[in-house]
C-alpha positions as CSV (number, residue, x, y, z in Angstrom):
1,M,-10.4,-17.0,-16.8
2,S,-10.6,-16.3,-13.0
3,V,-7.9,-16.2,-10.4
4,F,-8.4,-17.2,-6.8
5,V,-5.7,-16.3,-4.2
6,I,-5.8,-17.9,-0.8
7,T,-3.4,-16.8,1.9
8,V,-2.8,-18.8,5.0
9,R,-0.9,-17.4,8.0
10,N,0.4,-19.2,11.1
11,N,0.2,-16.8,14.1
12,G,2.1,-19.3,16.2
13,P,3.5,-19.7,18.7
14,E,4.6,-23.0,17.1
15,A,4.9,-24.3,13.6
16,A,1.7,-25.7,12.1
17,T,1.8,-29.2,10.5
18,N,-0.7,-31.0,8.3
19,V,-2.8,-27.9,7.5
20,V,-5.9,-28.5,5.3
21,V,-7.7,-25.6,3.5
22,A,-11.0,-26.6,1.9
23,S,-13.1,-24.6,-0.5
24,N,-16.3,-25.6,-2.1
25,L,-17.0,-23.6,-5.2
26,S,-20.6,-22.7,-6.0
27,N,-22.5,-24.2,-8.9
28,D,-21.7,-21.2,-11.0
29,W,-18.0,-22.3,-11.2
30,S,-16.3,-25.3,-12.8
31,F,-12.6,-26.1,-12.5
32,H,-11.9,-27.5,-16.0
33,N,-8.7,-29.3,-16.6
34,P,-7.3,-28.8,-13.0
35,T,-4.2,-30.8,-13.7
36,A,-2.9,-28.1,-16.0
37,N,-4.5,-25.0,-14.6
38,H,-3.4,-24.5,-11.0
39,V,-0.4,-23.3,-9.1
40,V,0.3,-23.8,-5.4
41,S,3.3,-22.5,-3.5
42,H,3.5,-25.3,-1.0
43,G,1.8,-28.7,-0.5
44,A,-0.7,-30.2,-3.0
45,L,-4.1,-29.3,-4.4
46,S,-6.7,-32.0,-4.9
47,W,-10.2,-31.7,-6.3
48,S,-13.4,-33.8,-6.4
49,S,-17.1,-33.7,-7.1
50,T,-19.0,-32.6,-10.2
51,D,-16.9,-30.2,-12.3
52,N,-14.1,-30.4,-9.7
53,R,-15.8,-27.9,-7.4
54,N,-14.5,-29.3,-4.1
55,L,-10.9,-28.1,-3.7
56,T,-8.6,-29.2,-0.9
57,W,-5.1,-27.7,-0.3
58,G,-2.9,-29.8,1.9
59,V,0.1,-28.0,3.4
60,P,2.6,-30.2,5.4
61,F,4.3,-27.4,7.3
62,I,3.9,-23.7,8.0
63,P,6.5,-22.0,10.2
64,N,5.6,-19.8,13.0
65,G,4.7,-16.4,11.5
66,G,4.9,-17.8,8.0
67,P,2.3,-16.9,5.3
68,L,1.6,-19.2,2.4
69,F,-0.1,-18.2,-0.8
């Protein structure tokens, strides 16, 4: 099992809306059973492509100065 941690911080000066974080895993990785094996603190995670390697984290709102994990 592997764990990936992504931190997103809004340095302002205003709130950030509709933030999208994308990650394309290399061919060495596969995201098996993503429905049961992920946790996000805010927003929603989606996946696509062969072995679910293309990950997209959509965050609707990050306050000024706010980090998300």
